[in-house]
C-alpha atoms as one frame of an Amber mdcrd trajectory, in Angstrom:
protein
   0.000   0.000   0.000   1.253   3.487  -0.827   0.482   6.827   0.800   1.054
  10.123  -1.036   4.481  11.624  -0.229   5.510   8.769   2.088   8.288   6.272
   1.405   7.439   2.697   2.322  10.681   1.035   3.471   8.918  -2.243   4.190
   9.400  -1.697   7.918   8.218   1.908   8.252   6.601   4.817   6.460   8.958
   7.804   6.192   8.358  11.373   5.070  10.515  14.484   5.122   9.091  17.972
   5.478  10.893  21.279   4.891   9.485  24.409   6.506  10.186  28.096   5.911
  11.448  28.588   9.481  11.700  26.954  12.900   8.466  28.491  14.119   6.503
  26.817  11.330   8.338  23.548  11.998   7.630  23.759  15.736   3.939  24.458
  15.190   3.656  21.430  12.912   5.498  19.189  15.400   2.959  20.241  18.035
   0.063  19.413  15.690   1.566  15.981  14.983   2.115  15.360  18.698  -1.488
  16.246  19.545  -2.793  14.073  16.712  -0.544  11.182  17.765  -1.706  11.413
  21.369  -5.339  11.518  20.249  -5.001   8.310  18.215  -2.439   6.735  20.609
   0.074   6.029  17.830   3.431   7.807  17.825   6.171   8.332  15.257   9.880
   8.894  15.550  10.673  12.541  14.774  14.039  13.888  13.650  14.736  17.593
  13.206  17.786  18.595  11.189  19.266  21.621   9.467  17.014  23.885  11.585
  13.923  23.503   9.391  13.693  19.881   8.249  11.559  17.240   9.909  11.597
  13.523   9.204   8.735  11.388  10.482   9.025   7.613  10.616   6.079   5.478
  11.708   5.876   1.758  12.408   3.900  -0.362  14.850   6.318  -1.186  17.656
   3.781  -3.429  19.405   3.714  -5.659  16.322   7.483  -6.143  16.148   8.241
  -2.956  14.189   6.085  -3.958  11.260   3.768  -1.864   9.149   0.115  -2.213
  10.034  -3.070  -0.454   9.003  -2.565   1.876  12.000   0.570   3.258  10.328
  -1.153   3.938   7.027  -4.110   5.556   8.777  -1.727   7.683  10.875   0.207
   8.837   7.781  -3.053   9.791   6.046  -3.991  11.821   9.104  -0.641  13.641
   9.047  -1.120  14.380   5.344  -4.411  16.052   6.269  -2.640  18.174   8.903
  -0.074  19.489   6.416  -2.789  20.269   3.881  -4.748  22.486   6.329
């Protein structure tokens, strides 16, 4: 299964975002955190070069495998960025 703008590594879904500044990046990280808490599914987040964010999602409870929860979560994040 594929999700727009996400790379399927077979073990995780990964997407990189580039923001205009750190404030925009920080606001998006907060949105993702609130969404993740609401659905009780959390991604690894890596910030680099002051305005880049990489999200990586997998289901740890299922042995770090991709499940429907990951695809649903990624779709939800896509909706956040499109707001």
